[in-house]
Structures are given as C-alpha cells and as structure tokens.
N, C-alpha and C positions, 0 to 999 in steps of 0.2 A: 345295738351291740350284742347282747345275749348270745354268745357263740357256743354255749354249752348245750348238751343234750339233756334229756330227761333223767339220764343215769348219772349226771354230773354231781359231784359233791356240793356244787353251788346251789343246788335245789334245797339243801338242808339249812342254808343260812337263815331263811325266814322262820321256820319252826324253832330252830335253836335260839334265835334272837328273842322270839316271843316267849318261849319257856323261861329263859334266863331273865327276861324283863319282868315276868310275873313273879318269879322267885325273888328278884331284887326288890320289887315293890312290897311284897309281904315281909321280907327280912328287914326292910328299912325301919320297921316299927320295933323290931326285937333285937336284931343282930346287925349293928351298923357296919362293922368291918366286912362281914360277909355280903351285905347289901352293896357296898362299894365295889367289891370284887365281881359279884354277879352282874351288877349294873354296867361295869366297864366292859365285861365280855359281851353283854347284850348290845351295847352301843357298837362295839367292834363288829360283831356279826351282822348287825343291822346295816351298818355302812357297807360292808362287803356285799350283802345281799342287794342293796340298792344299786351298787355298781354293776353287779352281775345281772340285774333286772329279772330275777326270779322271785316270786312271792312278795311283791312289793308292799302289799297291804300288811302282811305279817311283819315285814322288816320295819315298816314305819311304826307299827304298834309296839314292837319290841324295842325300837330305838327310843321312843318316847317314854315307855315305862322304865327302861334302863336309866334314862336321864333323871327321872324322878327318883329312882332308887339310889342314885349316886348323890344327887343334890340335897335330898331330904336329910340324910345323916350328916352331911357336911355342913348344912346350915345350922343344925343343932350343935355341932362341934364348934363352929365359929361363934355362935351366940353364947354358949356357956363357958368358953375359954377366953373370950375377949378378942377374938379375931386371930390374926397371924401371930 
C-alpha cells in the first residue's frame, strides 16, 4: 500500500511515535497523567505509521513503549484505589 512519497507527512509517524513512546516510558515513573497522554499519542502515531508502512520498526518500538507508558500508571492507579 504505501502510496506516499518521501516528502509525505506519513514518514514522520515513526520518529514521532518513538519519541513520544520514550517520553511516556520515562514519565511513567514520575508523572502518571503526562505518561498516559504521551503514551496514547505514541500508540496513535504508531498505528498510523504501521498503516502507512513507513518506518515500521520505529512505529513498533513507539507503539510498545507507548503501551507500557499507558499501562504502568494505570496499573498503579487500579492497585492503589481498589480498581474501578
């Protein structure tokens, strides 16, 4: 599929997803709300990048780090507040 060219904005989905995933992973230990926001954006850009088929390895790394960045603070929230 990959119909975009090298100048397409879709080429930036991988690096942006990777950067936000790293940011979410670091923030997960200190700023939970910010980690959830950055992780959600990393997941979104990672999925968009996988669909556009540019920088697939960066998209997968950003997607996985974003998921950990979202799930880590949420697990602490559920553990210390008694769930839903």
